[in-house]
C-alpha positions as CSV (number, residue, x, y, z in Angstrom):
1,X,106.3,83.2,86.1
2,X,105.8,80.1,88.3
3,X,108.3,81.6,90.8
4,X,106.2,84.8,90.9
5,X,103.0,82.9,91.5
6,X,104.6,80.7,94.1
7,X,105.9,83.7,96.0
8,X,102.5,85.3,96.1
9,X,103.3,88.1,93.6
10,X,100.2,89.5,92.0
11,X,101.5,92.6,90.3
12,X,104.6,93.2,88.2
13,X,105.8,96.3,86.4
14,X,108.1,95.8,83.4
15,X,110.5,98.6,84.1
16,X,112.7,97.4,81.3
17,X,109.7,97.4,78.9
18,X,109.4,101.1,79.1
19,X,109.6,101.6,75.4
20,X,106.4,100.3,73.7
21,X,104.7,101.5,70.6
22,X,104.8,101.7,66.8
23,X,107.2,99.2,65.2
24,X,109.5,101.9,63.7
25,X,109.7,103.8,66.9
26,X,110.5,100.6,68.8
27,X,113.2,99.7,66.3
28,X,114.8,103.1,66.8
29,X,114.6,103.0,70.6
30,X,115.2,99.3,71.4
31,X,115.4,96.5,68.8
32,X,114.5,93.8,71.3
33,X,110.8,94.7,71.4
34,X,108.2,93.9,68.8
35,X,104.5,94.3,69.1
36,X,104.2,90.5,68.6
37,X,106.6,89.8,71.5
38,X,104.8,92.3,73.8
39,X,101.5,90.6,73.0
40,X,103.0,87.2,73.9
41,X,104.3,88.6,77.2
42,X,101.0,90.2,78.1
43,X,99.1,86.9,77.5
44,X,101.8,84.9,79.4
45,X,101.6,87.3,82.4
46,X,97.8,87.6,82.4
47,X,97.3,83.8,82.3
48,X,99.6,83.7,85.3
49,X,97.3,86.0,87.2
50,X,100.0,88.7,87.2
51,X,98.8,92.3,86.8
52,X,101.0,94.0,84.3
53,X,101.5,97.7,83.6
54,X,102.8,98.8,80.2
55,X,104.4,102.3,79.6
56,X,103.7,103.9,76.2
57,X,105.5,107.0,74.9
58,X,103.7,109.2,72.4
59,X,105.4,112.0,70.4
60,X,108.8,110.4,69.8
61,X,110.9,112.4,67.4
62,X,109.7,112.0,63.8
63,X,106.7,109.8,65.0
64,X,103.8,110.1,62.6
65,X,100.1,110.3,63.5
66,X,99.7,106.8,61.9
67,X,102.4,105.4,64.2
68,X,100.7,107.0,67.2
69,X,97.5,105.2,66.1
70,X,99.5,101.9,65.8
71,X,100.5,102.4,69.4
72,X,96.9,103.0,70.4
73,X,95.9,99.8,68.6
74,X,98.6,98.0,70.5
75,X,97.3,99.2,73.8
76,X,93.8,98.1,72.9
77,X,95.0,94.7,71.6
78,X,96.8,94.2,75.0
79,X,93.7,95.2,76.9
80,X,91.8,92.6,74.8
81,X,94.4,89.9,75.4
82,X,94.4,90.5,79.1
83,X,90.6,91.0,79.3
84,X,90.0,87.2,78.9
85,X,92.6,86.2,81.4
86,X,92.8,86.1,85.3
87,X,95.5,88.8,85.3
88,X,95.2,92.4,84.1
89,X,97.0,94.8,81.8
90,X,97.1,98.5,82.6
91,X,98.4,101.1,80.2
92,X,100.3,104.2,81.2
93,X,101.0,106.7,78.5
94,X,102.9,109.9,78.5
95,X,104.4,112.5,76.2
96,X,108.0,111.9,75.0
97,X,110.7,114.2,76.4
98,X,114.4,113.9,75.8
99,X,116.9,113.3,78.5
100,X,120.6,114.2,78.5
101,X,123.0,111.3,77.9
102,X,120.5,109.3,75.9
103,X,120.9,108.4,72.2
104,X,117.8,110.5,71.4
105,X,119.3,113.6,73.1
106,X,122.5,113.2,71.0
107,X,120.4,112.8,67.8
108,X,118.3,115.9,68.6
109,X,121.4,118.0,69.5
110,X,123.2,116.9,66.4
111,X,120.5,118.3,64.2
112,X,121.5,121.8,65.3
113,X,117.8,122.8,65.6
114,X,117.7,122.7,69.4
115,X,119.7,124.0,72.3
116,X,120.2,122.1,75.6
117,X,118.1,124.8,77.3
118,X,115.2,124.1,75.0
119,X,115.4,120.4,75.5
120,X,115.7,120.8,79.2
121,X,112.8,123.2,79.5
122,X,110.5,120.6,81.2
123,X,107.2,122.3,82.0
124,X,104.2,120.9,83.7
125,X,101.2,120.1,81.5
126,X,97.7,120.0,82.9
127,X,95.7,117.3,81.2
128,X,93.1,117.3,84.1
129,X,91.0,120.3,83.0
130,X,92.2,122.1,86.1
131,X,91.7,119.1,88.3
132,X,88.0,118.6,87.2
133,X,88.4,115.2,85.4
134,X,88.9,112.1,87.6
135,X,90.4,110.1,84.8
136,X,93.2,112.6,84.5
137,X,93.7,113.1,88.2
138,X,94.5,109.4,88.6
139,X,97.3,109.4,86.1
140,X,100.5,108.4,87.7
141,X,102.6,109.6,84.8
142,X,104.7,112.7,85.0
143,X,102.9,115.3,82.9
144,X,105.9,117.3,81.7
145,X,106.8,118.5,78.3
146,X,109.5,120.5,76.5
147,X,106.6,122.0,74.4
148,X,108.5,121.5,71.2
149,X,106.9,119.5,68.4
150,X,109.5,116.7,67.9
151,X,107.2,114.3,66.2
152,X,105.5,114.7,62.9
153,X,102.2,114.7,64.8
154,X,101.3,117.9,66.5
155,X,101.7,118.4,70.3
156,X,97.9,118.8,70.4
157,X,97.4,115.5,68.6
158,X,99.7,113.8,71.1
159,X,98.0,115.3,74.1
160,X,94.5,114.5,72.8
161,X,95.6,110.9,72.3
162,X,97.1,110.8,75.8
163,X,93.8,112.0,77.2
164,X,91.8,109.5,75.2
165,X,93.9,106.6,76.4
166,X,93.8,107.8,80.0
167,X,90.1,108.1,79.9
168,X,89.8,104.5,78.5
169,X,92.1,103.2,81.1
170,X,90.2,104.9,83.8
171,X,86.9,103.5,82.5
172,X,88.3,100.0,82.4
173,X,89.4,100.4,86.0
174,X,86.2,101.7,87.4
175,X,84.0,99.2,85.5
176,X,86.1,96.2,86.7
């Protein structure tokens, strides 16, 4: 962190920290991450005047509505931690989609319930109300989906939650 500050870095994206969310989902995706550790990192970065962006995946296979709510609570906790510090924390959330060659792809294919064509059927999803909503137009996430309910939560629930988080992030940005 001191090296970042000394070099003039004011923003940092944790590309390796792509997988954040509910504890069970994190454990399945990457055991190194815990909500406690992520909170420590956010505070450490924000106190160092580093602007951090976290990526949050919703709709992970078998993820429950409660686990999605845990992820939302984590985002809000991170906003609160960073809110009292010189640096900032920005949340970026998107809908889960499987990619060939990943462990998730293999798990999904091994169930026999899906074909490769189904899992590769990435289609654009318009969360912007046809471009009318500024909070959604400023999203920098790729709004694509395979339009298959992979989580226990419905696709509609996942998308409503994405929209709510995006609106909150937008409001935080414009009111800062």
